[in-house]
N, C-alpha and C positions, 0 to 999 in steps of 0.2 A: 593327493589332494587336488582338488579342483582350483585354480588359480581364479580369483576375484576380478570380475570384468573392470577394466581400469576406469570406465566412467561411474559405474555403481560405487568404486572406491572414492571417487572424487566427492560426490553426493554423501557419502558416509563420513568422510572426514571434515566436509562441510559443515555438516548436520552437529556432529561432536562439538565442532568449535563454536557454533552457536550456543551449545549448553555451557560450555567452558566460559565463554564471554559474558553469558548472563549471570552466571555464579560469581565471576570477579565482579561485576558491576555491583551485585548484590551485596558482596561482601563491603565494598567501598561505600555503600549507602549505609551499611549498619555500624562501620567505623566512623563514619561521619556524624552520625546521631549521637554516639558514645561521646564525641567531643564537642557536641552542641553545635554542630554546623547544620543549620537547617536549608542551607542554599539547595542541597540535592533533592528535598522534598518538593520543590517547585516543579510542577508536571513538564514545563518547556526543557528544564535542564536534566530532569529524570529521563524524560523520553530520548532526547538528544544523546546524552551520556551512555545510555545503553546501546544505542544504535551505532554510535561511534566505536564502542567497545566491540560490536559484533563485526563491523566493518575492518577493525584492525585485525580480528582474527581471520577473516575472508582474504585479507591481503596476504598472510603467510600462505593460505591455501593456493591462491592464483599462484603465487611466487614458485611454490613448490612443484605444481603441475604444469607450470609454463616455461619449463627450462630456466629456473632460476631468476626470472625476470617478471616485473609486472606492466602489463599492457592492455589497455582498454579494447583491442580486438579479440583478446581472449573471453572477455565479457559481452562481446558484440555492442561496445560502446564507442566504437570508432567514428569519428566525428566526420561527418559528410556535409555537403551543402544544404541537404533537407531536414539536417538535424534538429535544427532551431525551430523550423516550422513544424515538425513531429512534436515536438516540446509543446509548444503552442497549442496545437491541435488538441493534444491529451488534456490540457488545462480546460480547453474550452468545451470539450466532451464531460469532464467532470462538474465544470459550472451548469452546464446543460441538464446533466442528470440530477444536481442539486434543487435547481429550481423547479424543475418537472416533479420530483417528489414532494416539493414542498406546494405547488400547485394542486398536487392531486389530494393531498391531505386537507388543502382548504376547501376543495369543492366537495370533499366527504363530511366537511365540518368538524373535523377532528381536532384542527387549530384554528384561531383566529387571530389576525395580525392586529396590534394595538399601536404599533408605531417602531421606530428605531430604537433597539435596544442600547445603542452606546450612547444615548443621550443621558443615560443612568450613571454614566462613568465619567471621573474627571479625565481631560484631554491626555494628560502624562500617562494614567493608565492604559487608555485607548491606543496609544502610540506605543508603548511598551509592550502591551500584550499582543498588538497585531504584529509587530516584528519579530517577537518571540515566537509565534505562531508560524509565522512565515518561514523563518530560519529553521525551525524544529521539523516542519513538515516538510522541508526541501531536504533536509539531512535525511529522515525518515524515508521519503520517496526514492532517493538516491541509493541508499543502503540496502533497503530491503528488495528493491528491483534487480540490484548487483546480485543478491544473495539468492533471492527465490526464482528469479527468472534467468540472469546471466550466468548463474553456475548450476542451481539445481535442476531447474526445468531444462536447460540446454544439454545438461549431461544424462539426464533421464531419457531424454528424446533420442540421444546417439546410442542409449543402451536398450531401449523397448518401443521406441516410436513416439509419436505425437500425443495420441489419446491417453495412453497410459501415463506419460510424463505430466500432462495438464491435469491430469486427475491427482496423480501421486503429489505432486508440488504444490496444489492447491491444498491437499489434506494437510500436508506439512507446514503451510503457510497459516492454516487454521488451528492446527493443533499448538503452533508457538504463539497465537494469540489469545490464547485461553486465559492468560494473566490479566487481560483486560476486558473480555467477556465470558460470560457462564451460561447464559440462556441459549437454548437448542436455536432459536430463531436468529439471534445476533451472530452464532457462530457460522450457522446456513449461510448469512448474507455476507460473511467473510469468506467462506468457501466459493460462493459464486463470484464474488470480487475477484477472488484469485485466478479463477477460470478465465474472467474477462482480460485481467492483466496479462495471463498467460496466451490467450489467444492474439491479442495486439501485439505481444512478442512475436509470435510466430508468424503472424502475416506481415509483419513489417521487417523481421530479422534484425531489428534493434531495439534496444531498450528505451531509447528516447520518449516515444509515445507513452508507453505506460508508467515512466517516470512523471511525466506531466500529469497524467490520470490520476496516478497514485498521490500525488503532491496536493492536487484540487480537492480529491476525497477526503484527505486527512485535514487541509486546512478549513473545509467548510465545517468539519466535525469540531474542531477546536473553537471556532467562532461562533457557533451556533449553540454552544453550550453542552454538547455532547461529551466533550473530553476536557471541558474547562468551565469555568464559570463567566467567561466572556460571551456577550450575547449581541448577535448581529441584529436580531429582531426581539422586540417584546412581544411574545405570542401567549395567547390564553389557550390553555389546553382542556378541551370539553370531554376527554376520556382518559380514565386512569391507566389504559392499557396503550398508552401513546408509544411508548417505546417498541412494542409488539407490532402496531400498524407501520411505524416509521420503518423498520425493518422488512418487513413484508411489503410494503411499496418499493424499498429500495431493491428487494430480490426480482420483483416484477419489472422493474425498470431496467435492471442489469440483464434480466434474460431476453428482453424484447430488444436491447442494444446488441448483445450478442448475436441473436438472430439476424438483425438487419445488417450487422458486419458479415455474417456468412453468406448469406444471399447475396450482397453486393459483390464479395469475393467469388461464389459460384457464377454470377452473371459477367464478371469481368474473365474468368478464366473460359468460360463458354464462346465470349466473343473474340478472345485470341485464338482458340482453337479453329472457330469458323473462318477467321481471316487468315 
């Protein structure tokens, strides 16, 4: 019988742990409802709890395949001088992506801004919701980048190369987001976003930039009403297929960004060869 490749085995065990962790969290939420605990129905707590459960599962994967110890080096999160810089660059890219998408939708007259949406909420609700969104998105960005890029993408690369790893890890990333998105255009947007996260990890050989970007993307999703009722802006939607346009514009912006990064990297490589 042919021996299973070690890197593929890590990916398989990691994937099984995701399913088990998600199932455990689902059971916890079911039990909590039976006891009348509605706290876990809060979006922030529910998302955070699920991601923490998954992260705990990955803790044992890392420990098992890293000689019985957990280290940031194993998942390419070793802290360096430029780690904070990469983190904030990622947040900056995510912010730029969001406002570019908003600008395009405004020019297309699909949305019209009527003012700051926060003015319709009590101050205490804004503070609590903003802090909740910040903490939740930090947990999600941290946990999912460790899982999908630091473990799955990394070991698929060592198994079959970068292109194969990038596609398969992004497919896994998309499949495991079907609980949140069902439409094809939304899932394709998630897939392209996974390609972007993975590509940033490949060119930086670190998770910090992709964590920053992942955090920003999810944070704006929360405070613009996509994943929560909290609204950054009060907007008038002029088209019933808003979500369709929103995702397609996101896909275009992401693809353009990937092409810019690829071109920039190609030029840098060419200059280094010439010198």
